[in-house]
Structures are given as C-alpha cells and as structure tokens.
C-alpha positions as a Markdown table, in Angstrom:
| # | Residue | x | y | z |
|---|---|---|---|---|
| 1 | Met | 5.6 | 21.6 | 52.3 |
| 2 | Phe | 6.6 | 18.2 | 50.0 |
| 3 | Gln | 10.2 | 18.9 | 50.7 |
| 4 | Asp | 9.5 | 19.6 | 54.7 |
| 5 | Lys | 7.8 | 16.0 | 54.5 |
| 6 | Val | 10.7 | 14.4 | 52.7 |
| 7 | Asn | 13.0 | 16.0 | 55.2 |
| 8 | Lys | 10.6 | 14.8 | 58.2 |
| 9 | Val | 10.9 | 10.8 | 56.8 |
| 10 | Asn | 14.8 | 11.3 | 56.4 |
| 11 | Glu | 15.1 | 13.0 | 60.0 |
| 12 | Leu | 12.9 | 9.7 | 61.2 |
| 13 | Leu | 15.2 | 7.5 | 59.2 |
| 14 | Ala | 18.6 | 8.5 | 60.4 |
| 15 | Ala | 17.2 | 9.0 | 64.3 |
| 16 | Gln | 16.9 | 5.3 | 64.4 |
| 17 | Gly | 20.7 | 4.8 | 63.8 |
| 18 | Lys | 22.1 | 1.1 | 62.8 |
| 19 | Ala | 19.0 | -1.0 | 63.6 |
| 20 | Ile | 17.1 | -0.4 | 60.4 |
| 21 | Val | 20.2 | -0.5 | 58.4 |
| 22 | Gln | 20.9 | -3.9 | 56.2 |
| 23 | Arg | 24.2 | -5.2 | 54.2 |
| 24 | Lys | 23.0 | -6.8 | 51.1 |
| 25 | Gln | 25.4 | -8.6 | 48.9 |
| 26 | Val | 24.3 | -10.4 | 45.7 |
| 27 | Gly | 26.8 | -12.9 | 44.2 |
| 28 | Gly | 30.4 | -11.1 | 43.8 |
| 29 | Gln | 29.3 | -7.4 | 44.1 |
| 30 | Lys | 30.7 | -5.0 | 46.4 |
| 31 | Ala | 28.1 | -4.9 | 49.8 |
| 32 | Met | 25.7 | -2.4 | 49.6 |
| 33 | Tyr | 23.9 | -0.9 | 52.7 |
| 34 | Gly | 20.2 | 0.6 | 52.5 |
| 35 | Tyr | 17.2 | 0.6 | 55.0 |
| 36 | Lys | 15.4 | -2.1 | 55.8 |
| 37 | Pro | 11.8 | -1.8 | 54.2 |
| 38 | Gln | 9.4 | -1.7 | 56.7 |
| 39 | Tyr | 11.2 | 1.3 | 58.3 |
| 40 | Leu | 11.1 | 3.1 | 55.4 |
| 41 | Phe | 7.4 | 2.4 | 54.6 |
| 42 | Asp | 6.3 | 3.3 | 58.2 |
| 43 | Ala | 8.3 | 6.5 | 58.4 |
| 44 | Val | 6.8 | 7.4 | 54.9 |
| 45 | Asn | 3.4 | 6.2 | 56.1 |
| 46 | Lys | 3.8 | 8.2 | 59.3 |
| 47 | Val | 4.8 | 11.6 | 57.7 |
| 48 | Phe | 2.9 | 11.7 | 54.4 |
| 49 | Ser | 0.0 | 9.0 | 55.7 |
| 50 | Val | -0.9 | 5.7 | 53.7 |
| 51 | Gln | -3.3 | 7.5 | 51.6 |
| 52 | Asn | -0.7 | 10.1 | 49.9 |
| 53 | Trp | 1.3 | 7.4 | 47.9 |
| 54 | His | 0.9 | 4.4 | 46.4 |
| 55 | Tyr | 2.8 | 2.4 | 43.4 |
| 56 | Lys | 2.3 | 0.7 | 40.5 |
| 57 | Leu | 3.7 | -2.7 | 39.5 |
| 58 | His | 4.4 | -2.6 | 35.4 |
| 59 | Glu | 6.2 | -5.5 | 34.7 |
| 60 | Ile | 7.6 | -8.6 | 36.5 |
| 61 | Glu | 9.8 | -10.6 | 35.4 |
| 62 | Val | 11.3 | -13.9 | 36.4 |
| 63 | Ile | 14.9 | -15.0 | 35.2 |
| 64 | Pro | 15.9 | -18.5 | 36.3 |
| 65 | His | 19.6 | -19.1 | 36.9 |
| 66 | Ser | 19.8 | -23.1 | 36.4 |
| 67 | Asp | 18.2 | -25.9 | 34.6 |
| 68 | Asp | 16.2 | -26.8 | 38.2 |
| 69 | Gly | 14.6 | -23.6 | 38.5 |
| 70 | Lys | 15.7 | -23.3 | 42.2 |
| 71 | Ser | 17.5 | -20.2 | 41.5 |
| 72 | Gly | 17.3 | -16.8 | 39.6 |
| 73 | Gln | 16.9 | -13.2 | 39.8 |
| 74 | Val | 13.1 | -11.5 | 39.7 |
| 75 | Ile | 13.0 | -8.0 | 38.2 |
| 76 | Ala | 10.2 | -5.9 | 39.0 |
| 77 | Lys | 9.2 | -2.3 | 37.2 |
| 78 | Val | 7.5 | -0.2 | 39.5 |
| 79 | Glu | 6.5 | 3.4 | 39.4 |
| 80 | Val | 5.8 | 5.6 | 42.7 |
| 81 | Phe | 3.6 | 8.0 | 43.0 |
| 82 | Met | 3.2 | 10.5 | 46.0 |
| 83 | Arg | 1.6 | 13.9 | 47.2 |
| 84 | Ala | 1.9 | 16.3 | 49.9 |
| 85 | Lys | -1.5 | 16.0 | 51.1 |
| 86 | Lys | -5.5 | 14.7 | 50.2 |
| 87 | Asp | -6.3 | 17.5 | 47.9 |
| 88 | Asp | -3.0 | 17.6 | 45.7 |
| 89 | Glu | -2.6 | 15.5 | 42.6 |
| 90 | Phe | 0.1 | 12.5 | 42.7 |
| 91 | Phe | 2.8 | 12.3 | 40.9 |
| 92 | Ser | 5.9 | 10.5 | 39.6 |
| 93 | His | 9.3 | 10.4 | 39.1 |
| 94 | Gly | 8.9 | 7.9 | 36.8 |
| 95 | Val | 9.9 | 3.9 | 36.5 |
| 96 | Gln | 12.2 | 2.1 | 38.4 |
| 97 | Tyr | 13.4 | -1.2 | 38.5 |
| 98 | Gly | 14.2 | -3.7 | 41.5 |
| 99 | Gln | 15.8 | -6.8 | 42.1 |
| 100 | Ser | 15.5 | -9.7 | 44.2 |
| 101 | Thr | 17.5 | -13.3 | 44.4 |
| 102 | Ile | 15.1 | -16.5 | 44.0 |
| 103 | Val | 16.7 | -19.0 | 46.6 |
| 104 | Asn | 15.3 | -22.4 | 47.2 |
| 105 | Ser | 12.6 | -22.1 | 44.2 |
| 106 | Asn | 10.6 | -19.0 | 46.3 |
| 107 | Val | 9.6 | -16.8 | 43.5 |
| 108 | Gly | 7.0 | -15.8 | 45.5 |
| 109 | Asp | 9.2 | -14.0 | 48.1 |
| 110 | Ala | 11.8 | -13.0 | 45.5 |
| 111 | Ser | 8.6 | -11.2 | 43.5 |
| 112 | Lys | 7.8 | -9.6 | 47.0 |
| 113 | Gly | 11.9 | -8.7 | 47.5 |
| 114 | Ala | 12.1 | -7.1 | 43.8 |
| 115 | Ile | 8.8 | -5.0 | 44.1 |
| 116 | Thr | 9.9 | -3.6 | 47.5 |
| 117 | Asp | 13.5 | -2.8 | 46.0 |
| 118 | Gly | 11.9 | -0.7 | 43.2 |
| 119 | Ile | 9.8 | 0.9 | 45.6 |
| 120 | Gly | 12.4 | 1.9 | 47.9 |
| 121 | Lys | 14.6 | 3.1 | 45.0 |
| 122 | Gly | 11.3 | 5.0 | 44.0 |
| 123 | Phe | 11.3 | 7.0 | 46.6 |
| 124 | Ser | 14.6 | 7.8 | 46.7 |
| 125 | Leu | 14.0 | 9.7 | 43.8 |
| 126 | Phe | 11.9 | 12.3 | 45.5 |
| 127 | Ser | 15.1 | 11.9 | 48.1 |
| 128 | Ile | 13.3 | 9.9 | 50.5 |
| 129 | Gly | 16.0 | 7.5 | 52.1 |
| 130 | Ser | 18.4 | 8.8 | 49.6 |
| 131 | Lys | 21.4 | 8.0 | 51.6 |
| 132 | Ala | 21.6 | 4.5 | 50.9 |
| 133 | Tyr | 21.6 | 5.1 | 47.4 |
| 134 | Arg | 24.6 | 7.9 | 47.9 |
| 135 | Gly | 26.6 | 5.2 | 49.5 |
| 136 | Glu | 26.1 | 6.7 | 53.2 |
| 137 | Leu | 25.2 | 3.8 | 55.3 |
| 138 | Glu | 28.0 | 1.9 | 55.2 |
| 139 | Ala | 29.7 | 4.3 | 58.0 |
| 140 | Val | 26.2 | 4.1 | 60.0 |
| 141 | Tyr | 26.1 | 0.1 | 59.7 |
| 142 | Asn | 29.8 | -0.6 | 60.8 |
C-alpha cells in the first residue's frame, strides 16, 4: 500500500511536466533540476494526506560568507516521517540536509529554503520525487 502511494505521487509529478521543474545553480556548480517544492508537497498531501507525514528540524546553521552578513548559506538538518494510513506507525529513513543561499541579509527566507530542501531530500529516500536526485529532470526542463 505504501509503495502504491509513492508511485501515485510520482505519477502526479510526472504528469505535470516542465511547469513544476526548476533549475537551480549555486555558485560555480553544475546546474541541478528539481521539483518546485509546493508542487511536491501538494502531490504528497493529495495522495498521503497531510496527517500522514511530518518532519522534525534537528538543527539549523547559518554560515555567513561575508563580513557584512548579507550573504552566506543556511544548512538545515531535517528528518521526514511518513505512514501509509492513519493507524500505521510513522517511520523515517534518517536525517537529511538541506541548504539555501542567503541573499540581501534575508536569513529567514534562506532558512525556509534550507528546511524545504531537506524535506524534499527526505521524501526522495522514500523514492518520492527521486527523479530529481537521479538527474532525470534536465531533459524534462529543456
């Protein structure tokens, strides 16, 4: 039953095509492609329902890159818990990390972005949205 729901989420994501894929590039790194977070969360909520998943923020770290504090990075240590249905127990595949860049001193938005990134990586451990982490979305985006 759990795997059937995972497959359904991935089918919902795939059916939406390019519109829900984003290109991310940090610094000089090669461009990466992933799902826009709200679409990923909406698909999980639609199939599993809101009460059948949650996350725990274990730690968040702000790393300034400049003396003025206007740029830098936020790293979030996040654990995602899921269950197939209400009476099942929640389970996790462990802690994951998310990151986001601080732009114009906006640590709040960077913190939200890091948490969101960590949740997305946590979902991928359940094979939800895993095409992004296998590098299969570049072809969809282009």
